[in-house]
C-alpha positions in Angstrom: 8.1 -17.9 -11.6 4.7 -18.4 -13.3 2.1 -15.9 -13.5 0.1 -17.7 -11.0 3.0 -17.9 -8.5 3.4 -14.1 -9.0 -0.2 -13.6 -8.2 0.1 -15.7 -4.9 3.3 -13.8 -3.8 1.2 -10.6 -4.2 -1.7 -11.9 -2.2 0.8 -13.0 0.5 2.3 -9.5 0.3 -1.1 -7.9 1.1 -2.1 -10.2 3.7 1.2 -10.2 5.6 2.5 -6.6 5.1 -0.8 -4.8 5.4 -3.2 -7.0 7.2 -0.8 -8.6 9.7 1.9 -5.9 9.8 4.7 -8.5 9.3 7.7 -6.1 8.5 9.9 -9.1 7.8 7.9 -9.9 4.8 8.9 -6.7 3.3 12.6 -7.8 3.6 11.6 -11.3 2.3 9.7 -10.2 -0.8 11.1 -6.8 -1.8 14.4 -6.9 -4.0 17.2 -4.8 -2.3 17.1 -2.3 -5.3 13.3 -2.2 -5.8 11.6 1.0 -6.6 8.0 1.8 -5.6 6.0 4.7 -6.9 2.8 6.2 -5.9 2.6 5.3 -2.2 3.6 8.7 -1.0 2.2 10.8 -4.0 2.5 10.7 -7.7 6.2 11.7 -8.1 7.7 10.2 -4.8 9.7 7.0 -4.9 10.4 4.5 -2.2 13.6 2.7 -2.7 14.4 -0.8 -1.2 13.0 -2.6 1.7 14.4 -0.3 4.5 12.4 2.8 3.1 9.3 0.7 2.3 9.4 -0.8 5.9 9.5 2.8 7.1 6.4 3.5 5.1 4.5 0.5 6.4 5.5 1.5 10.0 4.1 5.0 9.4 0.9 3.9 7.7 0.2 1.1 10.4 1.2 3.6 13.1 -1.5 6.0 11.9 -4.0 3.2 11.1 -3.1 0.2 13.2 -6.3 -1.7 12.3 -6.0 -1.4 8.6 -7.5 -4.4 6.7 -6.9 -4.6 2.9 -9.1 -6.8 0.6 -8.0 -7.8 -2.8 -11.0 -7.3 -5.0 -9.4 -8.4 -8.3 -6.1 -9.8 -9.2 -4.4 -11.1 -12.4 -1.1 -11.8 -13.7 0.8 -11.8 -17.0 4.4 -12.6 -17.4 6.3 -10.9 -14.6 3.6 -8.4 -13.7 0.6 -8.7 -11.4 -2.3 -6.2 -11.2 -4.4 -5.9 -8.0 -7.6 -3.8 -7.4 -8.1 -3.5 -3.6 -10.0 -1.8 -1.0 -9.2 -0.8 2.5 -10.9 -0.1 5.9 -9.0 1.6 8.8 -9.3 3.7 11.8 -7.1 6.8 12.1 -5.9 6.5 15.7 -2.3 7.4 15.5 -0.6 10.8 14.8 0.5 10.1 11.3 1.1 10.9 8.5 1.9 14.1 10.1 -1.6 14.8 11.4 -3.2 14.2 14.9 -5.4 11.1 15.3 -8.9 11.8 14.2 -10.5 8.7 15.4 -12.2 8.5 12.1 -13.0 5.4 10.1 -11.5 5.4 6.4 -12.5 3.6 3.4 -10.2 3.8 0.4 -9.5 1.9 -2.7 -6.5 1.6 -5.1 -4.8 -0.3 -7.9 -1.2 -1.7 -7.5 0.9 -3.0 -10.3 4.0 -5.1 -9.3 6.8 -6.4 -11.2 8.4 -9.6 -9.9 11.6 -11.3 -10.9 13.1 -14.4 -9.3 10.4 -14.4 -6.6 11.0 -10.8 -5.4 9.2 -7.5 -6.1 11.4 -5.3 -8.2 9.2 -2.5 -9.0 5.7 -1.4 -7.9 3.3 1.3 -8.9 0.3 2.4 -6.9 -2.7 4.6 -7.4 -4.9 5.0 -4.3 -7.3 7.5 -3.0 -5.0 9.7 -0.8 -7.2 12.7 -1.1 -10.3 10.7 0.0 -8.2 9.6 3.0 -7.3 13.1 3.8 -11.0 14.2 3.6 -12.3 11.2 5.8 -9.9 12.3 8.6 -10.7 15.9 8.2 -7.2 17.1 7.1 -8.7 18.4 3.7 -12.1 20.0 2.6 -13.3 20.2 -0.9 -13.7 23.8 -1.8 -17.3 24.9 -2.6 -18.0 25.4 -6.2 -18.3 29.0 -7.2 
């Protein structure tokens, strides 16, 4: 696939998986042996469509109204880089925390590697600490 086709695939991923909650798209676009890093923390890995679908269900269970906007995107070779922002309301009891009702605004960067029309690897860096602060699960310590 061309870099432009890979960019369109990733736009589809963000629209269908995150904004529309289409779990089938995870199975359609993620390779069976895909590895994703950074979604659950710096060292954690999500392997394959089944584990990634579980992650999507958990996030959308906690934030069912999530809307992600792709701010910037470009592709080169088999990789696509996206800078994105998201707005969502914490109305579900996940990730392991009772619903706060708080509106959360986050941002992140995703890099994906695509081979033969499927995502084979992905790396995310997103503001997980900011999300926890906004829902009241974490408070910055006061400076000494």
